[in-house]
C-alpha positions in Angstrom: -90.1 -79.2 -12.1 -91.9 -81.8 -9.9 -93.3 -85.5 -11.5 -96.8 -86.0 -12.4 -99.0 -87.8 -9.6 -100.5 -91.2 -10.9 -103.9 -89.5 -10.2 -102.7 -86.9 -13.0 -102.0 -89.2 -15.3 -104.9 -91.3 -15.2 -106.7 -87.8 -14.7 -105.0 -87.1 -18.1 -105.9 -90.5 -20.0 -109.4 -89.9 -19.2 -109.2 -86.3 -21.0 -107.9 -88.3 -24.1 -110.6 -90.8 -24.1 -113.2 -88.7 -25.1 -112.0 -87.3 -27.8 -110.8 -90.9 -28.9 -114.1 -92.1 -28.7 -116.3 -89.4 -30.1 -113.6 -88.3 -32.5 -113.4 -92.1 -33.7 -117.1 -91.9 -34.8 -116.9 -88.4 -36.5 -114.3 -90.1 -38.3 -116.0 -93.1 -39.4 -118.9 -91.5 -40.2 -116.4 -89.1 -42.6 -114.5 -91.7 -44.5 -116.1 -95.0 -43.4 -113.0 -96.7 -43.2 -111.9 -98.2 -40.2 -108.6 -97.9 -41.6 -109.0 -94.3 -41.0 -110.2 -94.2 -37.8 -107.4 -97.1 -36.6 -105.2 -93.8 -37.4 -106.7 -90.9 -36.0 -106.5 -93.2 -32.7 -102.8 -94.4 -32.8 -102.3 -90.2 -33.2 -104.2 -89.2 -30.3 -102.7 -91.9 -28.3 -99.3 -91.1 -29.6 -99.8 -87.6 -28.0 -101.3 -88.3 -24.9 -98.2 -90.8 -24.5 -96.3 -87.8 -25.4 -97.7 -85.6 -22.8 -98.1 -88.3 -19.9 -94.8 -89.0 -20.6 -93.2 -85.2 -19.5 
């Protein structure tokens, strides 16, 4: 399998940025807690890192 190019990695990060912004707002709206937002963001960034590291 070939290595991901830089442009593809950046595209993947942009793809994960939309759920980070929208989902972070929804998480704060539902919980009214910044802790929940940070946990959501950390899990999402970990998932993005796992996808990019492949």
